[in-house]
ROTI-922364 format. One record per residue (C-alpha): residue number from 1; x, y, z; residue in three letters. Coordinates in steps of 0.1 Angstrom, whole numbers, plus 5000, padded with zeros to 4 digits. Each point is the difference from the previous one (the first is absolute). Last residue first. Layout:
<guzas>
     k     px     py     pz     r
   NUM      X      Y      Z   ALA
...
</guzas>
This chain:
<guzas>
     k     px     py     pz     r
   274   1106   3402   7548   LEU
   273   4976   5023   4981   ARG
   272   5001   5001   4962   GLU
   271   4995   5025   4972   ASP
   270   5012   4989   4965   LYS
   269   5009   5017   4967   THR
   268   5018   4985   4969   ASN
   267   4977   4971   4995   ASN
   266   4975   5016   4975   SER
   265   5027   5009   4975   GLU
   264   5002   4966   4984   ASP
   263   5020   4993   4969   SER
   262   5023   5029   5009   GLU
   261   5013   5031   4982   ALA
   260   5024   5016   5024   ILE
   259   5001   5038   5005   VAL
   258   4970   5004   5023   SER
   257   5018   5025   5024   HIS
   256   4996   4979   5032   ARG
   255   5008   4967   4982   ASP
   254   4987   4981   5031   LEU
   253   4977   5016   5026   MET
   252   5000   4985   5035   ILE
   251   4978   5010   5030   ARG
   250   5006   4986   5034   ILE
   249   4980   5001   5033   ALA
   248   5018   4987   5031   THR
   247   4987   4981   5030   ARG
   246   5014   5002   5035   ASN
   245   5009   4971   5024   THR
   244   5032   4993   4981   SER
   243   5012   5034   5008   LEU
   242   5009   5019   4967   VAL
   241   5035   5006   4986   SER
   240   5003   5026   4973   GLY
   239   4983   5005   4966   GLY
   238   5000   4978   4970   VAL
   237   5025   4972   4993   LYS
   236   5013   4987   4967   PHE
   235   4997   4968   4979   SER
   234   5009   4989   4965   THR
   233   4986   4972   4978   THR
   232   5009   4984   4967   GLU
   231   4974   4981   4979   GLY
   230   5008   5019   4968   PRO
   229   5032   5020   5006   ALA
   228   4998   5030   5024   LEU
   227   5016   5034   4997   ALA
   226   5008   5016   5033   ARG
   225   4976   5016   5024   ILE
   224   5000   5037   5008   THR
   223   4980   5011   5030   GLU
   222   4978   5032   4999   THR
   221   4995   5028   5026   PRO
   220   4974   5011   4993   THR
   219   4965   4994   4989   LEU
   218   4985   5024   5024   ALA
   217   4987   4985   5033   PRO
   216   4971   4976   5001   TRP
   215   4966   5013   5010   GLY
   214   4973   4980   5018   ASN
   213   5017   4966   5006   VAL
   212   4977   4970   5000   PRO
   211   5004   4994   5028   TRP
   210   5004   5021   5031   PRO
   209   5025   4989   5012   GLU
   208   5028   4983   4982   GLY
   207   5026   5027   5007   PRO
   206   5014   5012   4967   LEU
   205   5023   4986   4973   SER
   204   5010   5014   4966   SER
   203   5014   4986   4968   ALA
   202   5004   5017   4966   TRP
   201   5018   4982   4972   ILE
   200   5027   5012   4977   GLN
   199   5013   4980   4971   ASN
   198   5029   4978   4987   SER
   197   4989   4984   4968   PRO
   196   4977   4969   4999   SER
   195   5013   4970   4980   PRO
   194   4975   4982   4977   ALA
   193   4976   4970   5006   ASN
   192   4980   5015   5029   GLY
   191   4999   4990   5036   GLN
   190   5025   5026   5011   ASN
   189   4999   4996   5038   ILE
   188   5000   5025   5029   ILE
   187   5004   4991   5037   THR
   186   4991   5024   5027   VAL
   185   5013   4997   5035   LYS
   184   4984   5021   5028   VAL
   183   5022   5002   5031   ARG
   182   4996   4981   5032   TYR
   181   5003   5003   5038   THR
   180   4999   4977   5030   GLU
   179   5012   4970   4980   ASN
   178   5014   4986   5033   PHE
   177   5037   5008   4994   VAL
   176   4992   5030   4978   GLY
   175   4987   5003   4965   GLU
   174   4971   4985   4980   TYR
   173   4995   5006   4962   ASP
   172   4962   5003   4998   ARG
   171   4986   4994   4965   SER
   170   4988   5015   4967   ILE
   169   5002   4976   4972   SER
   168   5002   4995   4962   LYS
   167   4992   5036   4990   ILE
   166   5000   4999   4962   ALA
   165   5021   5013   4971   LEU
   164   4990   4985   4967   ASP
   163   5026   5002   4973   PRO
   162   4990   4997   4963   CYS
   161   5007   4978   4970   PRO
   160   4987   5012   4966   ARG
   159   4983   4969   4985   GLU
   158   5012   4984   4968   ALA
   157   4978   4980   4975   ASN
   156   5031   4988   4981   ARG
   155   5009   4994   4964   THR
   154   5033   4986   4987   ILE
   153   5016   5003   4966   THR
   152   5034   4989   4986   ASN
   151   4995   4965   5013   ASP
   150   4983   4986   4969   SER
   149   5026   5014   4976   GLU
   148   5020   4968   4999   SER
   147   5034   4992   4985   GLY
   146   5007   5036   4995   GLU
   145   5010   5023   4971   ALA
   144   5002   5035   5013   PHE
   143   4982   5031   4986   GLU
   142   4966   4986   5007   ASN
   141   4983   5034   5002   ARG
   140   4988   4995   5035   PRO
   139   5034   4989   5013   ASP
   138   4987   4996   5036   VAL
   137   4963   5003   5006   VAL
   136   4985   5007   5034   LEU
   135   4962   5001   5006   LYS
   134   4983   5015   5031   LEU
   133   4963   4996   5009   VAL
   132   4993   5024   5029   ARG
   131   4990   4994   5036   SER
   130   4992   5024   5029   GLU
   129   5014   4995   5035   GLY
   128   5011   5036   5004   CYS
   127   4989   5019   4970   GLY
   126   5010   4992   4964   PRO
   125   5019   5027   4981   VAL
   124   4979   5015   4972   THR
   123   5017   5006   4967   HIS
   122   5009   5033   4985   ASN
   121   5025   5007   5028   SER
   120   5023   4972   4989   PRO
   119   5001   4969   5023   ILE
   118   5034   4999   5018   ALA
   117   5026   4974   4990   THR
   116   5021   4976   5021   THR
   115   5022   4979   4978   PHE
   114   5017   4966   5005   THR
   113   5025   4985   4977   LYS
   112   5010   4963   5000   LEU
   111   5031   4989   4982   GLN
   110   5005   4963   4990   GLY
   109   5020   5008   4969   ALA
   108   5003   5038   4999   GLY
   107   4971   5023   4994   LEU
   106   5006   5031   4980   ALA
   105   4992   5037   4996   PRO
   104   4967   4996   5019   GLN
   103   4971   5021   4986   SER
   102   4967   5008   5017   LEU
   101   4965   5007   4986   SER
   100   4975   5011   5026   VAL
    99   4962   5002   5003   VAL
    98   4987   4980   4970   LEU
    97   4963   4993   5006   LYS
    96   4986   4965   5006   ASP
    95   4989   5008   5036   GLN
    94   5036   5009   5007   MET
    93   5027   4992   4974   TYR
    92   5038   5000   5002   LEU
    91   5022   4997   4969   ASP
    90   5037   4990   5002   ILE
    89   5024   5004   4971   GLY
    88   5035   4984   5002   VAL
    87   5026   5022   4983   PRO
    86   5014   4991   4966   VAL
    85   5037   4999   4994   SER
    84   5015   5018   4970   PRO
    83   5015   4976   4974   THR
    82   5034   4982   5000   ALA
    81   4998   4965   4985   ARG
    80   5016   4968   5012   GLY
    79   4968   4981   5006   ARG
    78   4999   5001   5038   ALA
    77   5014   5036   4998   GLN
    76   4971   5010   4977   GLY
    75   4991   5030   5020   SER
    74   4965   4986   5009   SER
    73   5013   4967   5014   ALA
    72   5030   5014   5019   ALA
    71   4979   5028   5016   ASN
    70   4972   4976   5008   THR
    69   5024   4979   5020   SER
    68   5003   4963   4992   VAL
    67   4993   4970   5023   SER
    66   4963   5007   5006   GLY
    65   4980   5010   5031   HIS
    64   4999   5036   4988   ASN
    63   4978   5014   5027   LYS
    62   4973   5026   5006   VAL
    61   4988   5014   5033   SER
    60   4972   5024   5009   LEU
    59   4991   5022   5030   ILE
    58   4971   5024   4994   ILE
    57   4994   5032   5020   ALA
    56   4969   5003   5021   GLY
    55   5019   5012   5031   LEU
    54   4997   4966   5018   ALA
    53   5016   4982   4970   ASN
    52   4980   4986   4971   PHE
    51   5009   4966   4984   GLU
    50   5017   4983   4970   LEU
    49   5028   4975   4999   HIS
    48   5016   4977   4975   CYS
    47   4995   5011   4964   SER
    46   5023   4978   4979   ALA
    45   5027   5003   4974   LEU
    44   5020   4971   4985   GLU
    43   5031   5008   4980   VAL
    42   5019   4969   4990   GLY
    41   4995   4969   5021   GLN
    40   4979   4997   5031   ALA
    39   5004   4999   5038   ALA
    38   4967   4996   5018   ILE
    37   4991   5021   5030   LEU
    36   4983   5028   4980   CYS
    35   4979   4973   4983   PRO
    34   4982   4993   5033   ASN
    33   4993   4963   5001   VAL
    32   4965   4987   4994   THR
    31   4991   4972   5025   VAL
    30   4995   4966   4985   GLN
    29   4965   4986   4995   GLN
    28   5001   5006   4962   GLN
    27   5032   4979   4998   ILE
    26   4981   4969   5013   ASP
    25   5019   4987   5031   PRO
    24   5027   4974   4994   THR
    23   4990   4965   5011   ARG
    22   5007   4988   5035   HIS
    21   4967   4985   5010   THR
    20   4998   4979   4969   ASN
    19   4966   4983   5002   PRO
    18   5000   4962   5005   ALA
    17   4992   4979   4969   ALA
    16   5036   4993   4991   ALA
    15   5007   4988   5035   GLY
    14   4970   4977   5000   LEU
    13   5012   4984   4967   CYS
    12   5035   4995   5014   LEU
    11   4987   4983   5031   ALA
    10   4978   4976   4979   THR
     9   5029   4991   4978   LEU
     8   5021   4991   5031   VAL
     7   4973   4978   5015   ILE
     6   4994   4981   4967   LEU
     5   5037   4993   4997   THR
     4   5001   4985   5035   MET
     3   4971   4976   4991   ARG
     2   5018   4988   4968   PRO
     1   5031   4991   5021   MET
</guzas>
């Protein structure tokens, strides 16, 4: 019996000395949760979203993620009094300068409100791909009592997104039973991070001899391609059928009238011989 007791005590001591592999992670190592996704009590305002769109306007979102509407809190309905309601103020800064002050009549419990606002003419709109430091402040004059004011302000180094039209490929699209003829197929891609609007391109084909071509025809007619989302492609064909034994020279010019601001303008034109 004494020998058995010694074995049990030794096992217990070793178990206590072993590290606890299932302990709760330190709170500082846990991922911070977006306050706009957390339900709170009372009125709880937060700045949730801030970015440029492709036109250089600013998209911003604010939310009352609390359980009481701002209208009820400011009008005294929650306390049984009747006073005029207070709108929710919103200040937008760019490079630490106030550019826009907005006013939202009320934010209901859990309500998210999104605005798109142009930059006033007395401030410089960022060019395609340029960055600016943006700051969004909801309730800048602290007119609403909240459990926390720490989520009322967000700051972002925001880049204006841009489309980038490029010629992805120029290839032969064979026809006939024995692939005896082909047409030229051009595939265009938007490799930017913003949608590209519908636009006109110029495309022409000539016999492939001599090469390089000495004198392309006038830049007409043009081909209209549809709007493209980032990463999206579209294809079209240039010219008529060509014998597979013959070569073809092709010239492509995207955004023929230069109406689209792009992150890279150097890839809009290409000459190729198939």
